C-alpha positions, -999 to 999 in steps of 0.1 A, spaced: 241 -32 21 235 -21 53 232 13 66 247 26 96 214 29 121 234 67 132 234 84 101 196 91 104 182 117 131 172 97 163 135 92 172 120 111 199 113 90 232 80 103 224 82 70 200 75 38 222 104 16 226 95 -11 207 93 8 175 127 26 179 144 -10 180 125 -25 147 135 4 133 166 -4 136 167 -33 123 150 -18 88 178 5 92 203 -18 87 183 -38 59 193 -16 41 163 -6 18 169 28 16 206 23 -1 188 2 -31 195 12 -62 168 6 -92 179 0 -125 171 18 -156 133 20 -162 132 -7 -193 162 -33 -180 134 -59 -172 164 -82 -165 181 -59 -138 145 -57 -121 141 -95 -125 172 -99 -102 166 -71 -83 132 -85 -75 141 -117 -63 164 -103 -40 136 -83 -23 114 -115 -25 137 -132 -9 139 -111 17 107 -104 24 94 -139 23 119 -147 48 106 -119 71 69 -126 64 64 -160 72 66 -156 112 45 -125 112 17 -151 94 21 -175 114 21 -150 146 -12 -135 131 -26 -172 129 -37 -162 94 -41 -188 68 -25 -183 30 -46 -200 -1 -39 -192 -38 -69 -183 -60 -74 -165 -91 -105 -137 -94 -115 -132 -131 -78 -150 -140 -59 -126 -118 -39 -141 -95 -48 -138 -57 -34 -150 -27 -68 -157 0 -56 -145 39 -78 -158 58 -78 -147 101 -84 -176 127 -115 -157 138 -127 -146 109 -161 -132 104 -172 -151 74 -208 -128 73 -184 -102 65 -175 -90 31 -143 -96 19 -118 -69 15 -93 -66 -15 -58 -60 -7 -34 -42 -29 4 -42 -18 32 -20 -20 67 -25 -35 70 3 -62 53 -12 -85 86 -34 -90 88 -52 -63 75 -77 -40 40 -98 -44 12 -108 -23 31 -137 -7 64 -115 7 36 -91 19 15 -114 35 31 -98 74 12 -68 71 -15 -84 49 -19 -113 77 -19 -83 98 -48 -64 82 -67 -98 81 -62 -106 120 -71 -70 131 -101 -64 107 -114 -106 114 -120 -108 79 -108 -123 43 -83 -103 23 -80 -111 -11 -45 -106 -21 -42 -92 -59 -8 -106 -69 -4 -78 -101 22 -82 -127 53 -62 -112 70 -33 -136 83 -35 -160 70 -67 -167 37 -51 -175 30 -14 -175 -1 9 -154 -26 1 -182 -21 -34 -178 -22 -37 -137 -49 -18 -137 -68 -42 -159 -56 -68 -139 -70 -57 -108 -95 -45 -123 -107 -77 -135 -107 -92 -99 -133 -73 -85 -154 -78 -117 -149 -109 -110 -163 -103 -68 -195 -86 -88 -196 -115 -109 -197 -138 -71 -230 -118 -60 -206 -93 -39 -225 -56 -44 -197 -35 -54 -205 -12 -20 -195 -39 0 -161 -43 -12 -137 -24 8 -99 -18 -4 -67 -17 15 -42 -4 -5 -2 3 11 22 34 -6 22 20 -45 -8 -1 -34 -24 28 -21 -21 44 -56 -37 16 -70 -63 17 -47 -73 51 -59 -69 42 -98 -93 9 -92 -119 27 -72 -119 56 -99 -119 32 -127 -149 14 -114 -168 48 -113 -160 60 -145 -165 25 -159 -204 34 -150 -202 2 -124 -210 23 -92 -192 33 -62 -173 7 -40 -168 3 -5 -146 24 18 -110 26 14 -83 28 38 -45 37 21 -18 33 41 10 59 30 0 62 -7 23 69 -34 -3 91 -50 20 114 -65 44 101 -89 69 130 -91 74 131 -53 61 171 -50 53 184 -20 73 196 11 84 167 31 98 150 0 124 182 6 125 183 44 124 145 53 146 131 24 176 122 50 152 120 76 131 95 64 147 60 72 135 38 44 126 58 9 150 71 -13 132 90 -43 164 93 -61 177 58 -56 148 38 -63 112 56 -67 121 74 -97 131 50 -118 100 25 -106 78 50 -113 91 52 -148 91 15 -156 55 15 -143 42 44 -162 61 41 -196 43 58 -219 25 82 -196 37 118 -176 44 111 -140 15 139 -137 -12 119 -156 -42 115 -136 -40 81 -143 -8 72 -129 -9 99 -103 -46 95 -88 -39 127 -66 -49 145 -98 -85 128 -99 -120 145 -100 -128 133 -70 -162 158 -75 -176 126 -91 -178 107 -60 -156 87 -42 -161 61 -11 -148 73 24 -118 76 30 -89 66 56 -54 78 51 -30 68 77 11 81 76 40 90 98 56 120 105 90 101 92 82 99 54 89 121 27 54 109 14 38 129 44 32 157 24 15 136 -4 -8 116 20 -21 157 36 -22 171 -6 -46 137 -10 -68 145 21 -75 182 14 -81 171 -23 -105 148 -11 -121 170 13 -122 202 -11 -145 178 -31 -171 169 -2 -157 134 3 -157 118 33 -118 116 40 -100 111 77 -61 116 77 -49 97 105 -9 106 115 15 86 138 39 104 158 76 92 144 64 66 122 81 58 86 64 44 55 41 21 58 48 12 98 17 -8 100 21 -48 106 52 -44 133 48 -54 167 48 -23 185 23 1 198 19 25 172 8 -8 149 -17 -19 170 -32 14 174 -32 22 136 -46 -12 130 -74 -11 153 -83 25 137 -82 3 101 -109 -24 114 -130 2 134 -136 21 104 -142 -14 80 -167 -19 102 -182 14 101 -187 16 66 -183 -20 49 -209 -38 62 
């Protein structure tokens, strides 16, 4: 069901014309109006997954082509992975683990390849997009294990953990945080740098902008979609548990250099601010990079704000992942 673009507060003219035009397309796609099934209704989730997957696959195909990125299905430690290789790939640079968004319940490494290919193009690195099993077919424990196996496989191939960078967006930002913490706590050491795009790090969606931007956010609704998605993912855990809401993790024991990007038009903005404060208070190297008028996971679209954000990510990896 599409939404009326005029039902949201208009973007300021401080936002590029290209971004404002692109946002109208997003609004009309009706993502904010998507209603989640009950957390344990596997059949209904599969129906919704198929609908979202088909729509995003269609949108991703021309972006992958425009970004001049090849895609190859492979396995890492038994976990399905889509390898995204840009045309001018720096083969001397270590690969990047990419964890896609989709509220833990929707989308795949292929349907999110629009953003994945933009990241590969901008960074000139191979992206290994982990195709983890969505909830509720898998819970948080299973998904964590699938991701952990992929990192271990890279280590076994001779890639030092400190050279493996990680990028995650939305729910994938949550999973990126958890993956790095799990590797640390398993005694495997510290990963390379972490770039987080609108990370959903507090599944209970607390924070000022969860309230103040609930109407103004053009793509996200916690009540319609995110809450039941969180319950489908956590299943047996409280949403406040640090294993599923890594905003509450102990960062004093070490964490890699981190770049957090977000926009000023999303309910998760406060989560990004709070995550920045938590890492900073723990003495970690963290940067919060905010973009005027941008919505949830705005990177990857055909407008200047996206290109600036992607360039920042590339520079961040060039500095910290060598």
